C-alpha positions in Angstrom: 82.9 88.1 150.8 82.0 88.5 154.5 80.6 85.2 156.1 77.7 86.1 158.6 78.2 84.5 162.0 75.6 81.8 162.8 73.5 81.7 165.9 75.5 78.8 167.3 78.7 80.7 166.8 77.2 84.0 168.2 76.0 82.1 171.4 79.4 80.3 171.7 81.3 83.5 171.5 79.2 85.2 174.1 79.5 82.3 176.7 83.3 82.0 176.0 83.8 85.8 176.4 81.5 86.4 179.4 83.2 87.5 182.7 81.9 87.9 186.2 82.8 91.6 186.3 80.4 92.3 183.5 77.5 90.6 185.1 74.9 93.1 186.1 74.6 93.2 189.9 70.9 92.2 189.9 71.9 89.0 187.8 74.5 88.0 190.4 71.9 88.4 193.2 69.2 86.5 191.4 71.8 83.6 190.5 72.4 83.2 194.2 68.7 83.2 195.1 68.2 80.5 192.4 71.0 78.5 194.0 69.6 78.9 197.5 66.2 77.7 196.4 67.5 74.7 194.3 70.0 73.4 196.9 67.2 73.5 199.5 65.0 71.4 197.1 68.0 69.0 196.7 68.6 68.6 200.4 64.9 67.9 201.0 64.7 65.1 198.5 67.1 62.6 200.0 64.3 60.4 201.3 62.2 60.5 198.1 62.4 57.6 195.6 63.6 59.7 192.7 66.5 61.2 194.9 67.3 58.0 197.0 67.7 55.8 193.8 69.9 58.4 192.1 72.1 58.6 195.1 72.3 54.8 195.3 73.1 54.5 191.7 75.9 57.2 191.8 77.3 55.4 194.7 77.3 52.0 193.1 79.0 53.2 190.0 81.4 55.5 191.9 84.6 56.5 190.1 87.1 59.1 191.1 86.0 61.0 194.2 85.9 64.6 192.9 82.3 65.9 193.4 79.8 65.7 196.2 76.5 64.1 196.0 74.2 66.6 197.9 72.6 65.5 201.2 75.5 63.1 201.8 79.2 63.4 202.3 79.9 61.0 199.5 82.1 62.0 196.5 82.0 60.4 193.2 83.0 61.3 189.6 81.7 64.7 188.4 79.4 63.3 185.8 77.7 60.9 188.5 77.6 63.7 191.0 75.8 65.7 188.4 73.3 63.1 187.6 72.5 62.3 191.2 72.2 66.1 192.2 69.9 66.9 189.3 67.5 64.1 190.2 67.6 65.4 193.9 67.0 69.0 192.6 64.1 67.8 190.3 62.4 65.4 192.7 60.2 67.7 194.4 59.0 69.8 191.5 59.5 72.7 193.9 62.3 74.3 191.9 62.3 77.7 190.2 60.6 78.4 186.8 62.1 80.4 184.0 60.4 80.9 180.6 59.8 78.8 178.8 59.6 76.2 181.6 61.7 74.2 184.0 65.4 75.1 183.7 67.2 75.3 187.0 67.2 71.7 188.1 68.5 70.4 184.7 71.1 73.0 184.1 72.6 73.9 187.7 74.2 70.5 188.5 76.7 70.1 185.7 78.6 73.4 186.6 78.3 72.6 190.3 80.0 69.3 190.0 82.7 70.5 187.8 83.3 73.7 189.8 83.9 71.6 193.0 86.0 69.0 191.0 88.1 71.8 189.4 88.5 73.9 192.5 86.8 76.8 191.0 85.9 80.2 192.7 82.3 81.3 193.8 82.5 84.0 191.1 83.3 81.3 188.4 80.4 79.1 189.6 77.9 82.2 189.8 78.9 83.2 186.2 78.5 79.6 185.0 75.0 79.1 186.5 73.8 82.6 185.2 75.0 81.6 181.6 73.4 78.3 182.0 70.0 79.8 182.7 70.4 82.4 179.9 71.4 80.0 177.3 68.7 77.5 178.1 65.9 80.2 178.3 66.9 81.7 175.0 67.2 78.4 173.1 63.8 77.3 174.6 62.1 80.6 173.7 63.3 80.3 170.1 61.1 77.2 169.7 57.4 77.0 169.3 55.5 77.3 172.6 54.1 74.5 174.7 50.6 75.8 175.0 48.7 79.0 174.0 45.3 77.9 173.2 42.1 79.0 175.0 41.3 75.4 175.7 44.5 74.7 177.5 45.6 72.1 175.2 49.3 71.4 174.7 51.2 71.2 171.5 51.7 67.9 169.9 55.4 67.8 170.5 57.3 69.6 173.1 60.1 68.8 175.4 63.1 70.3 177.6 66.0 69.3 175.3 66.9 73.2 175.2 68.1 72.6 178.7 71.0 70.6 177.4 72.5 73.8 175.9 72.4 75.5 179.2 73.9 72.6 181.1 76.7 72.2 178.5 77.4 76.0 178.2 77.8 76.3 181.9 80.1 73.2 182.3 82.2 74.3 179.3 82.5 77.8 181.0 83.8 76.2 184.2 86.5 74.5 181.9 87.2 77.9 180.4 86.8 76.8 176.8 87.5 79.3 174.0 85.0 80.0 171.5 85.7 77.3 169.1 85.6 74.6 171.6 82.5 76.2 173.0 80.9 75.8 169.7 82.0 72.2 169.7 80.3 71.7 173.1 77.1 73.4 172.0 77.2 71.2 168.9 77.5 68.1 171.1 74.7 69.4 173.3 72.2 69.4 170.4 73.0 65.7 169.7 72.9 64.7 173.4 69.6 66.5 174.1 66.8 64.1 175.2 63.7 63.6 173.1 60.8 65.8 173.7 59.0 63.8 176.4 57.3 66.6 178.2 53.9 66.2 176.6 53.8 62.4 176.8 54.1 62.7 180.5 51.2 65.3 180.7 49.0 63.2 178.5 49.6 60.0 180.2 47.1 59.6 183.0 49.0 56.7 184.8 52.4 55.2 184.9 54.1 58.5 184.1 57.1 57.5 186.2 59.7 59.2 188.1 61.5 60.8 185.1 58.5 63.1 184.7 58.7 65.5 181.9 62.3 65.4 181.2 65.4 63.5 182.3 67.1 65.9 184.7 69.8 63.5 185.5 70.7 62.6 182.1 70.6 66.4 181.0 73.1 67.2 183.8 75.4 64.3 183.2 75.3 65.1 179.5 76.4 68.6 180.3 79.5 67.4 182.1 80.4 64.9 179.3 79.8 67.2 176.4 82.0 70.0 177.9 84.8 67.5 178.7 84.7 65.9 175.3 84.9 69.3 173.6 87.8 70.2 175.9 89.6 67.1 174.8 89.2 68.0 171.1 86.0 66.1 170.3 84.4 68.1 167.4 80.7 69.0 167.6 78.2 70.4 164.9 79.1 74.1 165.1 75.7 74.9 163.2 73.5 72.8 165.3 71.1 75.6 166.0 71.0 77.0 162.3 69.2 76.3 159.1 66.2 74.2 158.1 67.6 71.0 159.9 68.8 72.8 163.0 67.9 71.9 166.6 64.4 73.3 166.3 63.7 70.7 163.5 65.6 67.9 165.4 63.3 68.4 168.6 60.0 68.5 166.6 59.3 72.3 166.9 57.1 73.6 163.9 59.0 77.0 163.9 62.1 78.8 165.1 63.0 82.3 165.8 66.8 82.5 166.3 66.7 86.2 167.0 65.4 85.1 170.4 68.7 83.4 170.9 71.1 86.3 169.8 69.2 89.5 170.3 70.9 91.8 172.9 73.1 89.0 174.4 74.6 90.4 177.6 72.4 93.5 177.5 69.0 91.9 178.5 69.0 88.9 180.9 66.2 86.5 180.8 67.4 85.1 184.1 65.7 88.1 185.7 62.3 86.7 184.8 62.8 83.7 187.1 59.9 82.8 189.6 59.6 80.6 192.5 57.1 78.1 193.8 55.5 78.6 197.2 54.1 75.0 197.3 55.9 71.8 196.5 53.9 70.8 193.5 53.1 71.6 189.9 53.0 75.3 189.0 49.4 75.0 187.6 48.3 74.3 191.2 49.9 77.3 192.8 47.0 79.8 192.4 44.4 77.4 193.8 46.6 76.6 196.7 47.0 80.3 197.5 43.2 81.0 197.2 42.4 77.9 199.4 44.9 78.7 202.0 43.7 82.4 202.3 40.1 81.1 202.5 40.6 78.6 205.3 42.9 80.9 207.2 40.6 83.9 207.1 37.6 81.9 208.3 39.4 79.6 210.6 38.1 76.4 208.8 39.2 73.0 210.0 39.3 70.0 207.8 36.5 68.3 209.6 34.2 71.2 208.9 34.7 71.2 205.4 32.1 69.2 203.3 33.2 70.1 199.7 35.8 72.0 197.8 35.1 73.2 194.3 38.1 74.5 192.4 37.9 76.3 189.1 41.3 76.5 187.6 42.9 76.8 184.1 42.1 74.0 181.6 45.8 72.9 181.5 45.1 71.6 185.0 42.6 69.2 183.5 45.1 67.1 181.4 45.4 63.4 182.3 48.5 63.6 184.4 46.9 66.2 186.7 43.7 64.3 187.3 45.0 60.8 187.8 43.5 59.7 191.1 45.8 57.0 192.2 48.8 58.0 194.1 51.6 55.6 193.8 54.6 57.5 194.5 55.8 61.1 195.1 55.6 62.3 191.5 51.9 61.3 191.6 51.6 63.5 194.7 53.0 66.5 193.2 50.9 66.3 190.1 47.5 65.7 191.9 45.8 68.9 193.1 43.3 67.2 195.4 46.1 65.7 197.4 47.9 69.1 197.8 44.6 70.8 198.8 44.1 68.2 201.5 47.6 68.8 203.0 46.8 72.5 203.0 43.5 71.7 204.8 45.5 69.9 207.5 47.9 72.6 207.7 51.0 70.5 207.2 54.1 72.6 207.2 54.9 73.6 203.6 58.2 71.7 202.8 59.6 68.7 201.2 57.6 66.7 203.9 54.4 67.0 201.6 55.6 64.4 199.4 56.9 61.9 202.2 55.3 58.5 202.6 53.7 59.4 206.0 51.7 62.0 204.2 51.1 60.2 201.1 49.6 57.2 202.8 47.7 59.2 205.6 44.2 58.0 205.5 42.7 61.3 206.5 44.4 62.9 203.5 43.1 60.3 201.2 39.6 60.9 202.6 39.7 64.6 202.2 40.8 64.3 198.6 37.3 63.0 197.8 35.8 66.2 198.8 37.6 68.2 196.1 36.1 68.7 192.7 38.1 70.4 189.9 36.4 72.4 187.0 37.7 74.5 184.2 37.8 78.2 184.6 37.3 80.0 181.2 38.8 83.3 182.6 42.1 81.6 183.2 42.5 80.3 179.6 41.2 83.5 178.1 44.0 85.3 180.2 46.6 82.8 179.0 45.7 83.2 175.4 45.8 87.0 175.6 49.2 87.0 177.2 50.9 84.4 175.2 49.2 85.0 171.8 47.7 88.4 171.6 50.4 90.3 173.7 53.1 87.9 172.7 54.6 87.7 176.1 57.2 84.8 176.6 55.6 84.1 180.0 52.4 83.9 181.9 51.9 86.8 184.3 48.3 86.3 185.6 46.9 82.9 186.8 43.3 83.6 188.0 41.3 80.9 189.7 38.3 80.5 192.1 37.9 78.3 195.0 34.6 77.6 196.9 34.3 75.8 200.1 31.1 74.5 201.7 31.5 74.3 205.5 29.3 75.1 208.6 26.3 75.2 206.2 27.9 78.2 204.3 29.6 78.7 201.1 32.9 80.6 201.2 34.6 81.7 198.0 37.9 83.1 197.2 39.3 84.2 194.0 42.9 85.2 192.9 44.4 86.9 189.9 48.1 86.0 190.7 49.9 83.1 192.1 52.1 83.8 195.1 55.9 84.1 194.0 55.1 83.3 190.2 54.5 86.9 188.9 57.3 88.5 187.1 56.1 92.2 186.7 54.0 92.5 189.8 56.5 92.9 192.7 53.8 92.3 195.4 53.8 88.7 194.4 57.5 88.1 194.1 59.4 86.0 196.6 61.9 88.1 198.9 65.2 86.9 200.1 63.6 86.2 203.4 60.9 84.1 201.8 63.5 81.9 200.1 65.6 81.6 203.2 62.6 80.3 205.0 61.7 77.9 202.2 65.4 76.7 202.4 65.2 76.1 206.1 62.0 74.2 205.9 63.2 72.0 203.1 66.9 71.3 204.4 65.8 70.9 208.0 65.8 67.1 207.8 69.2 67.0 206.5 71.2 69.9 208.2 71.4 70.9 211.8 69.9 74.3 212.6 73.3 75.9 212.8 74.3 74.3 209.6 71.2 75.9 207.9 72.3 79.4 208.8 75.8 78.9 207.7 74.7 77.4 204.5 72.4 80.4 203.7 75.2 82.9 204.6 77.6 81.0 202.2 75.3 80.8 199.3 74.3 84.5 199.5 78.0 85.4 199.9 79.3 82.9 197.4 81.3 85.5 195.3 83.6 86.0 198.2 84.3 82.2 198.7 85.7 79.1 197.0 83.2 76.5 195.8 84.8 74.1 198.3 83.7 76.3 201.1 80.1 76.2 199.9 80.2 72.4 199.9 81.7 72.4 203.4 78.4 74.0 204.7 76.1 71.5 202.8 77.5 68.2 204.2 75.3 66.7 206.9 76.7 66.3 210.4 77.5 62.8 211.4 
């Protein structure tokens, strides 16, 4: 009797057998764009609490000097470098988005650290990072959705544990594990995956902490450790995704569709649905910031002229985390729309600087925040429901909002249908290579010298022709 291959085994065989030469050209290019974006986010986060503390912890524990902590010249053991780099990448909330949610900052650091430690080629790293995103996205989309209601309410239980599979798969690919040991690694990933903390964070109006909606550092470190354990012969649960007690049940999802994990593997690539953030804050704020920025630029409005700002946005933006008024640290800043509108009003350069102490504590910014009122926008939630529930899309394409400003005795109104850089189907609203290069320069300018910035961009975008060690040479700050 023929035994049908399980989803876990199918995924393991796909990752183990994947080669760079069989990656579509557009997947290679998008993977390099993702790397450019996330490395810039990391380099811009060395002064933020989340990044700084992670750097200090990795230095304190130390270990064998084999992988670089980004933003420094220091090398530590690969699991610690993965931890610190993930916290750096995750610190700003400025990282790429891929359905169903945040993936890049949690899955990229593990293969990055191991690739440096093992002397891998640029092609090997690109392949591993592409697989990391594909695996995490597919496992994540096989679970019940975060939110689809017209009221913007979130599911009772939801988290980013699916990212553990992406981090582990990519790290195991760097180690060139065969399909059997790859299945062991994925089995361990399911047991290492963090609890679903995403919605606890969103529904907590205060004290949400620096870990945010998922422990990026832990997921990345776990990616290295699960892969290395599997390589050493540590057996994992080779049916971790399957059956009535599979990962979907372990993580609290009410349903599972494993066809979304296995269907057309290697033929259709979810990674091509990645989007980018134009502003360093939560994705639910991107449309309002686009509308507000256009309005004040078109009418040349100065902050002192503005009396009130009324923002109508999707209901999800009214969750407790997003309306908590006290800003204690930079994570509070990235989850507060009024704060980010204030920085846009003062035309602060859009970069990692938006979350640094000098802006966070600026009295003028704090005063402007009091002018901002946020209201629900029924059209946005109707559109979300239509796309996710009625049309059954795995992503949100349209993010309508309306912004009204009272200034000079007049009311100025701006509405938008799409968020800048967050559209998947509409090319007009997608980030170009030049857009992402400018974003990299703005974020990394405080860490790298101007000439280093250009070398780094060139090496990232030409990574398939280099060794990973050459990439890191371009990312070490000049002394």
